[in-house]
C-alpha positions as a Markdown table, in Angstrom:
| # | Residue | x | y | z |
|---|---|---|---|---|
| 1 | Unk | 116.8 | 84.9 | 99.6 |
| 2 | Unk | 120.0 | 84.2 | 97.7 |
| 3 | Unk | 121.9 | 87.6 | 97.6 |
| 4 | Unk | 122.8 | 87.1 | 93.9 |
| 5 | Unk | 119.2 | 86.4 | 93.0 |
| 6 | Unk | 118.0 | 89.4 | 95.0 |
| 7 | Unk | 120.6 | 91.6 | 93.3 |
| 8 | Unk | 119.5 | 90.3 | 89.9 |
| 9 | Unk | 115.8 | 90.8 | 90.8 |
| 10 | Unk | 116.6 | 94.4 | 91.9 |
| 11 | Unk | 118.4 | 95.1 | 88.7 |
| 12 | Unk | 115.4 | 93.9 | 86.6 |
| 13 | Unk | 112.8 | 95.7 | 88.7 |
| 14 | Unk | 110.9 | 98.6 | 87.3 |
| 15 | Unk | 112.2 | 102.0 | 88.5 |
| 16 | Unk | 110.1 | 103.4 | 91.4 |
| 17 | Unk | 107.7 | 106.2 | 90.9 |
| 18 | Unk | 107.6 | 107.1 | 94.6 |
| 19 | Unk | 111.3 | 107.3 | 95.4 |
| 20 | Unk | 113.9 | 108.0 | 92.7 |
| 21 | Unk | 117.2 | 107.1 | 94.3 |
| 22 | Unk | 119.3 | 108.8 | 91.7 |
| 23 | Unk | 117.9 | 112.2 | 92.9 |
| 24 | Unk | 119.8 | 111.6 | 96.2 |
| 25 | Unk | 123.1 | 111.4 | 94.3 |
| 26 | Unk | 122.5 | 114.4 | 92.0 |
| 27 | Unk | 121.2 | 116.5 | 94.9 |
| 28 | Unk | 124.2 | 115.5 | 97.0 |
| 29 | Unk | 126.6 | 116.4 | 94.2 |
| 30 | Unk | 124.9 | 119.7 | 93.5 |
| 31 | Unk | 124.8 | 120.9 | 97.1 |
| 32 | Unk | 128.4 | 119.9 | 97.8 |
| 33 | Unk | 129.7 | 121.7 | 94.7 |
| 34 | Unk | 127.8 | 124.9 | 95.7 |
| 35 | Unk | 129.1 | 124.6 | 99.2 |
| 36 | Unk | 132.7 | 124.0 | 97.9 |
| 37 | Unk | 132.4 | 127.2 | 95.9 |
| 38 | Unk | 131.3 | 129.3 | 98.9 |
| 39 | Unk | 134.0 | 127.8 | 101.1 |
| 40 | Unk | 136.6 | 128.3 | 98.4 |
| 41 | Unk | 135.7 | 132.0 | 98.3 |
| 42 | Unk | 136.9 | 132.2 | 101.9 |
| 43 | Unk | 139.7 | 129.7 | 102.0 |
| 44 | Unk | 141.4 | 130.3 | 98.6 |
| 45 | Unk | 142.5 | 126.7 | 98.7 |
| 46 | Unk | 143.3 | 125.6 | 95.2 |
| 47 | Unk | 140.8 | 122.9 | 94.2 |
| 48 | Unk | 142.9 | 120.1 | 92.7 |
| 49 | Unk | 144.1 | 116.5 | 93.3 |
| 50 | Unk | 146.9 | 114.2 | 92.2 |
| 51 | Unk | 145.8 | 110.9 | 90.6 |
| 52 | Unk | 148.3 | 108.3 | 89.5 |
| 53 | Unk | 151.1 | 111.0 | 89.7 |
| 54 | Unk | 149.1 | 113.4 | 87.5 |
| 55 | Unk | 147.9 | 116.8 | 88.9 |
| 56 | Unk | 144.3 | 117.4 | 88.1 |
| 57 | Unk | 142.8 | 120.9 | 88.4 |
| 58 | Unk | 139.1 | 121.1 | 89.5 |
| 59 | Unk | 139.3 | 124.9 | 89.4 |
| 60 | Unk | 136.6 | 125.3 | 86.7 |
| 61 | Unk | 134.2 | 123.1 | 88.6 |
| 62 | Unk | 134.6 | 125.0 | 91.8 |
| 63 | Unk | 135.0 | 128.5 | 90.3 |
| 64 | Unk | 131.6 | 128.1 | 88.6 |
| 65 | Unk | 130.1 | 126.2 | 91.5 |
| 66 | Unk | 127.2 | 128.6 | 91.9 |
| 67 | Unk | 125.7 | 127.2 | 88.7 |
| 68 | Unk | 124.7 | 124.0 | 90.5 |
| 69 | Unk | 121.9 | 125.9 | 92.2 |
| 70 | Unk | 120.2 | 125.4 | 88.9 |
| 71 | Unk | 120.5 | 121.7 | 89.3 |
| 72 | Unk | 118.9 | 121.9 | 92.8 |
| 73 | Unk | 116.0 | 123.9 | 91.3 |
| 74 | Unk | 115.7 | 121.3 | 88.5 |
| 75 | Unk | 115.4 | 118.5 | 91.1 |
| 76 | Unk | 112.7 | 120.5 | 92.9 |
| 77 | Unk | 110.6 | 120.7 | 89.8 |
| 78 | Unk | 111.1 | 116.9 | 89.2 |
| 79 | Unk | 110.1 | 116.0 | 92.8 |
| 80 | Unk | 107.1 | 118.4 | 92.9 |
| 81 | Unk | 105.6 | 117.0 | 89.7 |
| 82 | Unk | 106.4 | 113.3 | 90.2 |
| 83 | Unk | 103.2 | 112.6 | 92.1 |
| 84 | Unk | 101.2 | 114.1 | 89.1 |
| 85 | Unk | 103.3 | 112.1 | 86.6 |
| 86 | Unk | 102.6 | 108.9 | 88.7 |
| 87 | Unk | 98.9 | 109.7 | 88.8 |
| 88 | Unk | 98.7 | 109.4 | 85.0 |
| 89 | Unk | 99.5 | 105.7 | 85.2 |
| 90 | Unk | 98.4 | 104.7 | 88.7 |
| 91 | Unk | 95.2 | 106.9 | 89.0 |
| 92 | Unk | 94.2 | 108.9 | 92.0 |
| 93 | Unk | 93.4 | 112.5 | 92.7 |
| 94 | Unk | 95.8 | 115.4 | 92.9 |
| 95 | Unk | 96.5 | 117.0 | 96.2 |
| 96 | Unk | 94.3 | 119.9 | 97.0 |
| 97 | Unk | 96.1 | 123.3 | 96.6 |
| 98 | Unk | 95.7 | 124.0 | 100.4 |
| 99 | Unk | 97.1 | 120.6 | 101.3 |
| 100 | Unk | 100.0 | 121.2 | 99.0 |
| 101 | Unk | 100.7 | 124.7 | 100.5 |
| 102 | Unk | 100.5 | 123.3 | 104.1 |
| 103 | Unk | 102.9 | 120.5 | 103.3 |
| 104 | Unk | 105.4 | 122.9 | 101.8 |
| 105 | Unk | 105.1 | 125.4 | 104.6 |
| 106 | Unk | 105.4 | 122.7 | 107.3 |
| 107 | Unk | 108.5 | 121.4 | 105.6 |
| 108 | Unk | 110.3 | 124.7 | 105.1 |
| 109 | Unk | 108.9 | 127.6 | 107.1 |
| 110 | Unk | 109.6 | 126.6 | 110.8 |
| 111 | Unk | 113.3 | 125.9 | 110.2 |
| 112 | Unk | 113.4 | 129.0 | 107.9 |
| 113 | Unk | 112.1 | 131.1 | 110.8 |
| 114 | Unk | 114.7 | 129.5 | 113.1 |
| 115 | Unk | 117.5 | 130.4 | 110.7 |
| 116 | Unk | 116.3 | 134.0 | 110.5 |
| 117 | Unk | 116.0 | 134.3 | 114.3 |
| 118 | Unk | 119.5 | 133.0 | 114.9 |
| 119 | Unk | 121.1 | 135.1 | 112.2 |
| 120 | Unk | 119.2 | 138.2 | 113.0 |
| 121 | Unk | 120.2 | 137.9 | 116.7 |
| 122 | Unk | 123.9 | 137.6 | 115.7 |
| 123 | Unk | 123.6 | 140.5 | 113.3 |
| 124 | Unk | 122.0 | 142.8 | 115.9 |
| 125 | Unk | 124.5 | 141.7 | 118.6 |
| 126 | Unk | 127.5 | 142.5 | 116.3 |
| 127 | Unk | 126.0 | 145.8 | 114.9 |
| 128 | Unk | 126.1 | 144.4 | 111.4 |
| 129 | Unk | 123.4 | 146.6 | 110.0 |
| 130 | Unk | 124.0 | 149.9 | 108.2 |
| 131 | Unk | 121.0 | 151.6 | 109.7 |
| 132 | Unk | 117.6 | 150.8 | 111.1 |
| 133 | Unk | 115.9 | 151.0 | 107.7 |
| 134 | Unk | 118.2 | 148.3 | 106.3 |
| 135 | Unk | 117.6 | 146.2 | 109.4 |
| 136 | Unk | 113.8 | 146.4 | 109.1 |
| 137 | Unk | 113.8 | 145.9 | 105.3 |
| 138 | Unk | 116.1 | 142.9 | 105.6 |
| 139 | Unk | 114.0 | 141.3 | 108.3 |
| 140 | Unk | 110.5 | 142.0 | 106.9 |
| 141 | Unk | 111.4 | 141.0 | 103.3 |
| 142 | Unk | 112.9 | 137.7 | 104.5 |
| 143 | Unk | 109.8 | 136.9 | 106.6 |
| 144 | Unk | 107.7 | 137.5 | 103.5 |
| 145 | Unk | 110.0 | 135.7 | 101.0 |
| 146 | Unk | 110.4 | 139.0 | 99.0 |
| 147 | Unk | 114.0 | 139.8 | 99.7 |
| 148 | Unk | 114.9 | 139.1 | 96.1 |
| 149 | Unk | 113.1 | 142.4 | 95.2 |
| 150 | Unk | 115.4 | 144.6 | 97.3 |
| 151 | Unk | 119.1 | 145.1 | 96.5 |
| 152 | Unk | 120.3 | 145.4 | 100.1 |
| 153 | Unk | 118.2 | 142.5 | 101.3 |
| 154 | Unk | 119.6 | 140.4 | 98.5 |
| 155 | Unk | 123.2 | 141.4 | 98.2 |
| 156 | Unk | 123.9 | 142.9 | 101.7 |
| 157 | Unk | 121.7 | 140.7 | 103.8 |
| 158 | Unk | 122.8 | 139.6 | 107.3 |
| 159 | Unk | 120.4 | 136.7 | 107.3 |
| 160 | Unk | 122.3 | 134.2 | 105.1 |
| 161 | Unk | 123.3 | 134.4 | 101.5 |
| 162 | Unk | 121.6 | 131.2 | 100.5 |
| 163 | Unk | 118.1 | 132.1 | 101.5 |
| 164 | Unk | 117.3 | 133.7 | 98.1 |
| 165 | Unk | 116.7 | 130.3 | 96.6 |
| 166 | Unk | 113.9 | 129.7 | 99.2 |
| 167 | Unk | 112.3 | 132.9 | 98.1 |
| 168 | Unk | 112.3 | 131.5 | 94.5 |
| 169 | Unk | 110.9 | 128.2 | 95.7 |
| 170 | Unk | 108.1 | 129.8 | 97.7 |
| 171 | Unk | 107.1 | 132.0 | 94.8 |
| 172 | Unk | 107.0 | 128.9 | 92.6 |
| 173 | Unk | 104.9 | 127.0 | 95.1 |
| 174 | Unk | 102.2 | 129.7 | 94.9 |
| 175 | Unk | 101.7 | 129.0 | 91.2 |
| 176 | Unk | 102.6 | 125.3 | 91.1 |
| 177 | Unk | 99.1 | 123.8 | 91.6 |
| 178 | Unk | 97.9 | 125.8 | 88.6 |
| 179 | Unk | 101.0 | 124.9 | 86.5 |
| 180 | Unk | 100.8 | 121.2 | 87.5 |
| 181 | Unk | 97.2 | 121.0 | 86.4 |
| 182 | Unk | 98.0 | 122.7 | 83.1 |
| 183 | Unk | 101.1 | 120.5 | 82.6 |
| 184 | Unk | 99.0 | 117.3 | 83.3 |
| 185 | Unk | 96.4 | 118.3 | 80.7 |
| 186 | Unk | 98.6 | 119.9 | 78.1 |
| 187 | Unk | 102.2 | 118.9 | 78.8 |
| 188 | Unk | 103.8 | 120.0 | 75.5 |
| 189 | Unk | 102.0 | 123.4 | 75.4 |
| 190 | Unk | 102.6 | 124.2 | 79.1 |
| 191 | Unk | 106.3 | 123.1 | 78.8 |
| 192 | Unk | 106.8 | 125.3 | 75.7 |
| 193 | Unk | 105.1 | 128.2 | 77.4 |
| 194 | Unk | 107.3 | 128.0 | 80.5 |
| 195 | Unk | 110.4 | 127.7 | 78.4 |
| 196 | Unk | 109.4 | 130.6 | 76.2 |
| 197 | Unk | 108.7 | 132.8 | 79.2 |
| 198 | Unk | 112.1 | 132.1 | 80.7 |
| 199 | Unk | 114.0 | 132.6 | 77.5 |
| 200 | Unk | 112.0 | 135.7 | 76.7 |
| 201 | Unk | 112.6 | 137.1 | 80.1 |
| 202 | Unk | 116.3 | 136.4 | 80.1 |
| 203 | Unk | 116.7 | 137.8 | 76.6 |
| 204 | Unk | 114.9 | 141.0 | 77.6 |
| 205 | Unk | 117.1 | 141.3 | 80.7 |
| 206 | Unk | 120.3 | 140.7 | 78.8 |
| 207 | Unk | 119.5 | 143.3 | 76.1 |
| 208 | Unk | 117.8 | 145.9 | 78.2 |
| 209 | Unk | 120.1 | 146.3 | 81.3 |
| 210 | Unk | 123.8 | 147.1 | 81.7 |
| 211 | Unk | 123.5 | 145.7 | 85.2 |
| 212 | Unk | 121.5 | 142.5 | 85.4 |
| 213 | Unk | 122.2 | 141.8 | 89.1 |
| 214 | Unk | 118.5 | 142.2 | 90.2 |
| 215 | Unk | 117.0 | 140.2 | 87.4 |
| 216 | Unk | 119.1 | 137.2 | 86.4 |
| 217 | Unk | 117.9 | 135.1 | 89.4 |
| 218 | Unk | 114.3 | 136.1 | 89.6 |
| 219 | Unk | 111.6 | 133.4 | 89.2 |
| 220 | Unk | 110.7 | 134.0 | 85.5 |
| 221 | Unk | 114.4 | 133.4 | 84.7 |
| 222 | Unk | 114.1 | 129.9 | 86.2 |
| 223 | Unk | 110.8 | 128.8 | 84.7 |
| 224 | Unk | 112.5 | 126.6 | 82.0 |
| 225 | Unk | 114.5 | 124.9 | 84.7 |
| 226 | Unk | 111.4 | 124.0 | 86.7 |
| 227 | Unk | 109.7 | 123.0 | 83.4 |
| 228 | Unk | 112.6 | 120.7 | 82.5 |
| 229 | Unk | 112.3 | 119.0 | 86.0 |
| 230 | Unk | 108.6 | 118.5 | 85.5 |
| 231 | Unk | 109.2 | 117.1 | 82.0 |
| 232 | Unk | 111.9 | 114.8 | 83.3 |
| 233 | Unk | 109.4 | 113.4 | 85.9 |
| 234 | Unk | 106.9 | 112.8 | 83.1 |
| 235 | Unk | 109.4 | 111.0 | 80.9 |
| 236 | Unk | 110.6 | 108.9 | 83.9 |
| 237 | Unk | 107.0 | 107.9 | 84.7 |
| 238 | Unk | 106.5 | 106.8 | 81.1 |
| 239 | Unk | 109.8 | 104.8 | 81.0 |
| 240 | Unk | 109.0 | 103.2 | 84.4 |
| 241 | Unk | 106.0 | 101.4 | 82.8 |
| 242 | Unk | 108.2 | 99.5 | 80.5 |
| 243 | Unk | 110.1 | 96.3 | 81.2 |
| 244 | Unk | 113.9 | 97.1 | 81.1 |
| 245 | Unk | 116.3 | 94.6 | 79.6 |
| 246 | Unk | 120.0 | 94.6 | 79.8 |
| 247 | Unk | 120.4 | 96.7 | 76.6 |
| 248 | Unk | 118.1 | 99.4 | 78.0 |
| 249 | Unk | 120.1 | 99.5 | 81.2 |
| 250 | Unk | 123.4 | 99.7 | 79.4 |
| 251 | Unk | 122.2 | 102.5 | 77.1 |
| 252 | Unk | 120.8 | 104.5 | 80.1 |
| 253 | Unk | 124.1 | 104.0 | 82.0 |
| 254 | Unk | 126.1 | 105.1 | 79.0 |
| 255 | Unk | 123.9 | 108.2 | 78.6 |
| 256 | Unk | 124.3 | 109.1 | 82.3 |
| 257 | Unk | 128.1 | 108.9 | 82.1 |
| 258 | Unk | 128.1 | 110.7 | 78.8 |
| 259 | Unk | 126.3 | 113.7 | 80.3 |
| 260 | Unk | 129.2 | 114.3 | 82.7 |
| 261 | Unk | 131.8 | 115.5 | 80.1 |
| 262 | Unk | 129.2 | 117.8 | 78.6 |
| 263 | Unk | 128.5 | 119.3 | 82.0 |
| 264 | Unk | 132.2 | 119.8 | 82.4 |
| 265 | Unk | 132.3 | 121.8 | 79.1 |
| 266 | Unk | 129.5 | 124.0 | 80.4 |
| 267 | Unk | 131.2 | 124.7 | 83.7 |
| 268 | Unk | 134.6 | 125.4 | 81.9 |
| 269 | Unk | 132.9 | 127.9 | 79.7 |
| 270 | Unk | 131.3 | 129.6 | 82.7 |
| 271 | Unk | 134.5 | 129.6 | 84.7 |
| 272 | Unk | 136.2 | 131.6 | 82.0 |
| 273 | Unk | 133.9 | 134.6 | 82.4 |
| 274 | Unk | 136.2 | 137.6 | 82.9 |
| 275 | Unk | 134.1 | 139.7 | 85.3 |
| 276 | Unk | 131.0 | 139.8 | 87.5 |
| 277 | Unk | 128.6 | 141.0 | 84.9 |
| 278 | Unk | 129.9 | 138.4 | 82.4 |
| 279 | Unk | 129.4 | 135.8 | 85.1 |
| 280 | Unk | 125.7 | 136.8 | 85.5 |
| 281 | Unk | 125.1 | 136.9 | 81.8 |
| 282 | Unk | 126.9 | 133.5 | 81.5 |
| 283 | Unk | 124.6 | 132.0 | 84.1 |
| 284 | Unk | 121.6 | 133.1 | 82.1 |
| 285 | Unk | 123.0 | 131.9 | 78.8 |
| 286 | Unk | 124.1 | 128.5 | 80.2 |
| 287 | Unk | 120.9 | 127.9 | 82.3 |
| 288 | Unk | 119.1 | 126.0 | 79.5 |
| 289 | Unk | 122.1 | 123.8 | 78.8 |
| 290 | Unk | 122.5 | 123.0 | 82.5 |
| 291 | Unk | 118.8 | 122.2 | 82.8 |
| 292 | Unk | 118.7 | 120.0 | 79.7 |
| 293 | Unk | 121.8 | 118.0 | 80.8 |
| 294 | Unk | 120.5 | 117.7 | 84.3 |
| 295 | Unk | 117.1 | 116.5 | 83.2 |
| 296 | Unk | 118.8 | 113.9 | 80.9 |
| 297 | Unk | 121.0 | 112.8 | 83.8 |
| 298 | Unk | 118.0 | 112.4 | 86.1 |
| 299 | Unk | 116.0 | 110.3 | 83.7 |
| 300 | Unk | 118.9 | 108.1 | 82.4 |
| 301 | Unk | 120.3 | 107.5 | 85.9 |
| 302 | Unk | 117.0 | 106.5 | 87.3 |
| 303 | Unk | 116.8 | 103.8 | 84.6 |
| 304 | Unk | 120.4 | 102.8 | 84.5 |
| 305 | Unk | 122.1 | 99.6 | 85.7 |
| 306 | Unk | 122.1 | 98.6 | 89.3 |
| 307 | Unk | 125.7 | 99.5 | 89.9 |
| 308 | Unk | 125.3 | 103.1 | 88.7 |
| 309 | Unk | 122.0 | 103.4 | 90.6 |
| 310 | Unk | 123.7 | 102.3 | 93.8 |
| 311 | Unk | 126.6 | 104.7 | 93.3 |
| 312 | Unk | 124.0 | 107.5 | 93.2 |
| 313 | Unk | 121.5 | 106.1 | 95.6 |
| 314 | Unk | 122.9 | 104.6 | 98.8 |
| 315 | Unk | 122.7 | 105.2 | 102.5 |
| 316 | Unk | 125.3 | 108.0 | 102.4 |
| 317 | Unk | 123.7 | 110.0 | 99.6 |
| 318 | Unk | 120.2 | 109.3 | 101.1 |
| 319 | Unk | 121.4 | 110.8 | 104.4 |
| 320 | Unk | 123.0 | 113.8 | 102.9 |
| 321 | Unk | 120.0 | 114.4 | 100.6 |
| 322 | Unk | 117.9 | 114.3 | 103.7 |
| 323 | Unk | 119.9 | 117.0 | 105.5 |
| 324 | Unk | 120.8 | 119.0 | 102.3 |
| 325 | Unk | 118.3 | 121.8 | 102.9 |
| 326 | Unk | 119.8 | 122.7 | 106.2 |
| 327 | Unk | 123.3 | 122.1 | 104.9 |
| 328 | Unk | 122.7 | 124.5 | 102.0 |
| 329 | Unk | 121.1 | 127.1 | 104.3 |
| 330 | Unk | 123.9 | 127.2 | 106.9 |
| 331 | Unk | 127.2 | 126.3 | 105.1 |
| 332 | Unk | 127.9 | 129.8 | 103.8 |
| 333 | Unk | 127.1 | 131.6 | 107.0 |
| 334 | Unk | 129.2 | 129.1 | 109.0 |
| 335 | Unk | 132.1 | 129.6 | 106.6 |
| 336 | Unk | 131.9 | 133.4 | 107.1 |
| 337 | Unk | 131.6 | 133.1 | 110.9 |
| 338 | Unk | 134.6 | 130.7 | 111.1 |
| 339 | Unk | 136.9 | 133.2 | 109.3 |
| 340 | Unk | 135.4 | 136.3 | 110.9 |
| 341 | Unk | 136.0 | 135.1 | 114.4 |
| 342 | Unk | 139.3 | 133.4 | 113.6 |
| 343 | Unk | 138.1 | 130.0 | 114.9 |
| 344 | Unk | 140.8 | 128.2 | 113.0 |
| 345 | Unk | 144.2 | 129.5 | 114.3 |
| 346 | Unk | 147.0 | 130.6 | 112.0 |
| 347 | Unk | 150.2 | 132.6 | 112.4 |
| 348 | Unk | 149.1 | 134.9 | 109.7 |
| 349 | Unk | 146.6 | 137.8 | 110.1 |
| 350 | Unk | 144.9 | 136.8 | 106.8 |
| 351 | Unk | 145.8 | 133.2 | 106.2 |
| 352 | Unk | 143.8 | 132.9 | 103.0 |
| 353 | Unk | 145.7 | 135.8 | 101.5 |
| 354 | Unk | 149.0 | 134.4 | 102.7 |
| 355 | Unk | 148.2 | 131.0 | 101.3 |
| 356 | Unk | 148.7 | 129.2 | 104.5 |
| 357 | Unk | 148.2 | 125.6 | 103.3 |
| 358 | Unk | 147.7 | 124.1 | 106.8 |
| 359 | Unk | 145.1 | 126.7 | 107.7 |
| 360 | Unk | 143.4 | 126.4 | 104.3 |
| 361 | Unk | 142.9 | 122.6 | 104.7 |
| 362 | Unk | 141.8 | 122.8 | 108.3 |
| 363 | Unk | 139.4 | 125.6 | 107.6 |
| 364 | Unk | 137.9 | 123.8 | 104.6 |
| 365 | Unk | 137.4 | 120.5 | 106.5 |
| 366 | Unk | 136.0 | 122.5 | 109.5 |
| 367 | Unk | 133.5 | 124.3 | 107.3 |
| 368 | Unk | 132.2 | 121.0 | 105.7 |
| 369 | Unk | 132.2 | 119.1 | 109.0 |
| 370 | Unk | 130.5 | 121.8 | 111.1 |
| 371 | Unk | 127.9 | 122.5 | 108.4 |
| 372 | Unk | 127.0 | 118.8 | 108.2 |
| 373 | Unk | 126.7 | 118.6 | 112.0 |
| 374 | Unk | 124.5 | 121.7 | 112.2 |
| 375 | Unk | 122.4 | 120.4 | 109.3 |
| 376 | Unk | 121.8 | 117.0 | 110.9 |
| 377 | Unk | 121.0 | 118.5 | 114.3 |
| 378 | Unk | 118.4 | 120.9 | 112.9 |
| 379 | Unk | 116.9 | 118.4 | 110.4 |
| 380 | Unk | 116.4 | 115.6 | 113.0 |
| 381 | Unk | 116.1 | 117.8 | 116.1 |
| 382 | Unk | 113.8 | 120.5 | 114.7 |
| 383 | Unk | 112.7 | 120.4 | 111.1 |
| 384 | Unk | 111.2 | 116.9 | 110.9 |
| 385 | Unk | 109.6 | 116.8 | 114.4 |
| 386 | Unk | 108.0 | 120.2 | 113.9 |
| 387 | Unk | 106.9 | 119.4 | 110.4 |
| 388 | Unk | 105.4 | 116.1 | 111.6 |
| 389 | Unk | 103.4 | 117.8 | 114.4 |
| 390 | Unk | 102.1 | 120.5 | 112.0 |
| 391 | Unk | 101.0 | 117.9 | 109.4 |
| 392 | Unk | 99.3 | 115.8 | 112.0 |
| 393 | Unk | 97.5 | 118.8 | 113.3 |
| 394 | Unk | 96.4 | 119.7 | 109.8 |
| 395 | Unk | 95.2 | 116.2 | 109.2 |
| 396 | Unk | 93.2 | 116.2 | 112.4 |
| 397 | Unk | 91.7 | 119.6 | 111.4 |
| 398 | Unk | 90.7 | 118.2 | 108.0 |
| 399 | Unk | 89.1 | 115.1 | 109.5 |
| 400 | Unk | 87.2 | 117.2 | 112.1 |
| 401 | Unk | 85.8 | 119.3 | 109.2 |
| 402 | Unk | 84.9 | 116.2 | 107.3 |
| 403 | Unk | 82.9 | 114.8 | 110.2 |
| 404 | Unk | 81.0 | 118.1 | 110.6 |
| 405 | Unk | 80.3 | 118.1 | 106.9 |
| 406 | Unk | 82.0 | 121.4 | 106.3 |
């Protein structure tokens, strides 16, 4: 086929309801910004660049980089509900709750256990635990995805600082089949209820506690973010049924680009928080804005022009999106290990404090590169092969039960 004709046909084609390429771009952006924040915490490398002779500071983006975890949770809600949104227009039956649980566990749990095993072994070998009680609580709570309920297992864990989000995800998975069914039948009511619970919970926390550290990231505080992801999937499914002309593509492209300066304003406001407690309160106060803007970006970018869709969805972002779970899990621990064991040499005892620019740059590059290598190795060498075997075993079990009439 003529490449120009193929390009035009692709541009006119209806957006897919099975694979939304713009998710790859947004997930890649979100995970990289979160990782940049954690690595910056260790390197102290000023985040800026020079463009056309002008110095541009990216300090607000990186300083508030933790906020982009909200975007990752939004994408999770979008992707989880997309099959239900597709079902409204294409028919079919929803996955049985047990099938859903098995798929989620097969995807996450084996590599999660591998992570805990490696990090626990390192912690024990280096005598990192305060006492035996802390060690047992840290291990058991992580194995049960309940570490968010214990202060030392959350804030003083030796099993990786990023694993708290998997606890939130697993807790959400438990109620998702029920929420999805309710959302499918009564979308507006269910959406409003989820948002109301989140806003009510965050309002109660903000007005009732001087220290919100154990509350601001709990599951109820994220229900509106999940709900916005689910609603974005519903809106995208509805738009995908329509034939998009040039004007529609232009408007969606403009809306996608227009969201970016609004996100910049949110992160600038968050970056100006003067202390730790203000940061946590700011996260809660800005969570709805981040979710609304992220949902808008997801829907508009999925229906934008071909050039913008290719910027967000291409082989590079698809690859990074595919390994993003392991990259997210490992990047912070790798950053800490590299600086703890002085892997990157410097003439200074504390090169980050001294502002050694050569060390800062080498350390930052090493953190990103090594995290990506580890993520790719675990994803393709462990996560996907093990998940595939588990799912095939489950399918064989289901087929055997069906043959026996059970």
